[in-house]
Steps between C-alpha positions, in 0.01 A plus 500: 500500500582138417786370713736216428781342700838435333758278667854446376735251670838354412875544491595869505626646173540843344193653339210319670327814622586702189361241257187437708422871542571578132258223397230638731547857375486389135170327574331788686519334842552718808698375801311576821736335750821302485714304738824328411791339677812299435588229749828308454491556125128425447267773379138532611255767389130560542312776319143619520405655167199659337424321171186703410692707245683203350531511122505119470263234644588372849606157371745655258649713782535194725667306212734792427614516863552122508718535191708771663544266796604213275751725317657597831486152656229603748141417577268794430126477555211738466161436659185700534481635854166341582630154404825553694306605812267204483786252452683633805192508721476121516 
């Protein structure tokens, strides 16, 4: 299993979860865990996903998620889990 961390943050709008999950499903990526909340109109979501079965290279997946974020006026990032963990250990 190859895990990645997806974070999505920004002003809440209709379709954030639907578009993100549809993109992941279309690319063969399984959601392992998800947490989301809306606080005073701002959306925040963190997903742990398994990218081992992805049909596109990791960089293309990360770029695709960033585009979804841009289209919705949000910031969407995808990082390999091992990099995410090392960055947040400092």
